[in-house]
N, C-alpha and C positions, 0 to 999 in steps of 0.2 A: 583480579580476574577475568575484566575486561580488554586487559594487554592479551593475555591466553585466547580469551573468543575471538579478538580481532584475528592473531595468528592462525589460531583455523580456519577462520573466513575467508583468509588470504591464499591459504592452502587449498581449499574447497574451492573459491573462485578460479584459481589461476589453473587448477586441474579441469574445470568446465570449458576456460577458455581456451586450452589449448587441445583439449579433446575436440572442441567445435572447429577449430583451426585444421587439425589434422585430417576428421572427417570430410571436412570442405576440399581438403587438398585432394583426398582420394575420389571425392565425387567429380570435381573437378579436372584432375589431372593439372592443377596449379602447384606452384611451388607456396606454399602457406605453412610450411612447416616450423612454426616460431621457434623453437628451442634449436634444431638445427640451423638453423638461418643465424641466431644469434651465436651458437655456440662456432658456429665455421666464420663468422665476423670478429669474433673476440680473440678466436687465436689465429687468425690469418690465415685461415684453411681452405680458401676459395680455391676450388681445381682448376686447371690450367684452361677446360672447358667454359670455366663461369659457374659449376654447379656444385653443388653443396658437399662438403665432407661427409663420409659416412663413418669415421673412426669412435670408436667408441668414449675414447675421450671429449671428441667436439660432443655430443650429445650429451654426457654427462655434466660439461661447464655451462652446456646451455641450459640443461634443467636448472641447474643450481641456480644461475644465473637468473633466469625467468621466474623462478619459487621467489629468489630473495626478493626482487622489485614488487613481486604480489604480495609480497607481505608487507611491505612497506609501506606501498598504497595503501591495503587494509587499514594499514595504523593510520594513517594520512586520513583514512574516511571517518575514524575512530577519532581523531582529533576534531574533523569537523564537527560531527557528530556532538561530541562533549562541550564544543564552545557554541551550540546552539545553530548550527547550520545543518538543517534537513533534518529529517525524522527517519526512521527504521521503517520507512514503506516502501512499497513495491514502486509508485512512481517518484519518489526521491533516489532509489538503486539506480532505476533506469536514467535519470536525470544524471546523475555522479556518474555514471558509466559511460555516459554520452561526453562530457566534459572531460571525464579520463581518457577516452578514445582520440578526442580529439588533439590532447596535449601528446600522447603515443605516438600519434601519428605525424607530428610536426618533428618528435623527437628522432623516430625511427629516420624520417625524409633525411635531417641533417646528417644521422649515422651515416648514410649511401650516400652522402656527399661527400665526406669528408674522410669515408674508410680509402685506403690506397687500392684496395681490390676486391670490391662487393660480389655477392653473387647476382649471376644475370637472371633475373628474375622479372616479371611486369610491377614493376612498381607502384602505378597508379591504383591495379586491382590490390594487391597488398596493402596498400595504404588504406585503401576504403577500407576492405575487409577489415582491419585491424578496429575501424570506429564501432562497427559490429559488435567485435568480440568483445569489448572493452563493455559495451552495454551491457553484455553476458555477464563480464567480471563483476559488474556493477550491481546485477539484481543479485546474482549467487551472495556476492559478501554481504549484503545488505540483509536475504533473507537468512543465510546461516547465521549471523550474527543476531537477527530478531529472532530466530529459534532458541540460541544459544542464553540469551536475555530473558526470554518470555515478558516482554513488556507488556501491560496492561489495555492493549489496542491492537486492532487487527492490521496486518501487514498490507493486506490489500485495500490502500486508499488509494 
């Protein structure tokens, strides 16, 4: 049952993180649409002017890949908790999200460096924003898993 809870928590956390990045993109008018960036890069569909692809299949692949990675990391959080690393608390969720965000920033940086034609965007801003987005992911995945398992202690520790 914990596996299913981790999958649900991963989907919820990925949705929260994606919503945060899309809202930030609209508020700042900067390119932060992670699923469009991911789909554009995975399918090598960067436009001649360096912009993102608007094709439906690009968004579909970007979403599929992003949610799959989110579920994978939720399962990694579950593995950590099952091995005695951390608790289902707000502080541990934020801490795990921070570590996860730093890893994601490094992976994305290298993805941009090795990609033959990455989209043009302010990479430093995007990468630093990814850290905060993953802190949100860590909090939401932990809180969702906590709500589904209902352990006998308070989440807000």
